[in-house]
N, C-alpha and C positions, 0 to 999 in steps of 0.2 A: 606619249606626251607631245612629241614633235608633230605627229600627224594631226593631233587635236588643235595645235596652234596654227598650223597651215590651213586647216579647214575653217577655223574661226576667222582667220585673215581673209580667206577667199569669200566667206559669207558676207563679211562687212564690206569688202570691196565691191561685191556684186550689188549689195543693197544701196550703197552710196552712189555707185555709178548708175544704177537703174533709176534712182530718185532724181539725180541730176539730169539724166537724159529725158525721162518722162516729164519733168518740170519744164524743160526747154521745149518739148514737143507740145505740151498743152498750153503753154504761154505764147505759142506761135512765134518763137524766136527764129532768127535766120540760122543758116547752117553753121556759121562760125560760133554761134552761141550754143547750138544743140550738141556740140562736141565737148560740153563741159565735163563729161566723165573721162575725157582724154587724160587728165592728170592722174586719175585713179589707175587707168590702164598703164600709163607710163611708169608709175611707181611700182605696180605689181610686176610689170614686164622686166624692169631692171632688177628687182629683188629676186625673182624666181625664174626668169627666162621666158621665152616666147610661148612655149607649150602651155605653161600655167596661165599666162596672160590670155591665150586663145580661149581657154575654158571660161575665164571671167567675161571676155568679150561675147562669148556665146550666150551667157546668161543675160547680160545687159542688152544685147541685140534682140533676143527673144522678147524681152520686156518692152523694148522700143517698138518692135514690129506689132506686137499685140496691142500696145497702147495706141499706135497709129490706126490700127484696124478698128479698134473700139471707138475712136474719136470720129473717124471719117466714114467708116463702113467699107472702105476699100484699102488695098495695099498701097501705101504711099511711097513714091520714089525717094522722098527725103529720108524716110526710115532706112531704106536700102543704102542710101548714101552714108548715113550715120554708121550703119553696120560696117560698111567697107572702110570707112575712115578709122573706126576703132580697131578693126582687124589689121589694117595696114600699119597703124602706129604701134600696136602691140608686137607685131612680128618684127618690124624694122628695129625698134629699140631693144627688143629681146635678143636680137642677134649681137648687139653691142654689149650685152650685159656681162659676158665673160670678161671682156677687156676692162669694163668699168669695175668689176669686183676685184680683179687682180691689181689694177692700178690704185684703187682706193685702199686696198689692204697695204700696199707699199707706200702709201701717203704721197702719191704723185697726182696732186689735185689738178694741175694744169692739163695733164693727159686725160683725166676724167672729164674735165670741162669740155675739152675738144671732142671727146667721144659723144657726150650728151648733145652738144650743139650740132655735131655732124648727123647724128641720128634724127634729131628734131628737124633739121634742114631737109634731109632726105625724105622724111615723112611728109613734111609740109609741101615739098615740091610734087610728090606723087598725088597728094590730095588736090593741089591746084590744077594739075593736069587732068585729074579725074573730073573735077568740077567744070573745067573748060570743055571737056568732051561731052559730059552728060547734060549740062544746062546751058552751055555756051556762055558761061559767066566768067569773065577774067578775074584773076586774083585782085582783090581790092587792098587798099592800104590798111583797112581795119583787120583784114585777115593776116597780113604780114605782121602787123603790130601784135595780134593775138598770139601767133606762133613765136615771135621774138620774146614777148613777155613770159610765156609759159616756159620757154627754154631758159631764160635768165633766172626765173624763179626756181626751176629745178636745179640749176647749177648752184645757186645760192644756198639752197637747202642741203645739197650734198657737201658743199665746201665748208659752210660755217655753222649751220644750225644743228643738223643731226645726221652725220654720216652713218650712224648705226641703223637708221631707217632703211638704208640700202644694203649695207654689209651685215648680213645676219650670221649668227654662229653656225647655222645649218646650211650655209651656202655650198652648193654642189660644184661651184667653180673654183674653189680653193682646195689645195692639197691638205692632207691630214696634218702636216706640220704647220701650215699657215693657220688652219682652223684651231689647233691647240694653242698657238700663240695668241690668237684672237680671244680665246676663252680665258687665258691667263692674264690678259690686260685689265 
């Protein structure tokens, strides 16, 4: 039953991320808008770690690369940039997921907020350097605003709306004692 739930979640994350990415690609949106599936990748990465997020990124990236090829007839550098952005974000935030799970289980919201913001900031800085190197385009205020808003939204969801979206009962980052306490709540 657990595997079925994880596969169901992976399927819907892939579908939603692919639709958002392909929508941005076909509407000729700039790079900061084409990474709309970023939130899906961040959510999956924090819930299940970076290995699981990398699988989702692979599905989304294949869809973006194929969509780019079908649209233009050639492999687009923007699609590669999108793939690297998603992969980078999934891996960096996935590395922080163990600390996020432990602290969220212990109800240390301030530490969780710090971890999420640090992961988002690290991810945004790597993306900015990558864009500067590949396109010689400096980071604009719109990009900074985009990453700040996504970071703030994620922190608000964790802190106030639904911490259970992040902290699942099948979390591999919690000990069996912590998991049983979580199930009994």
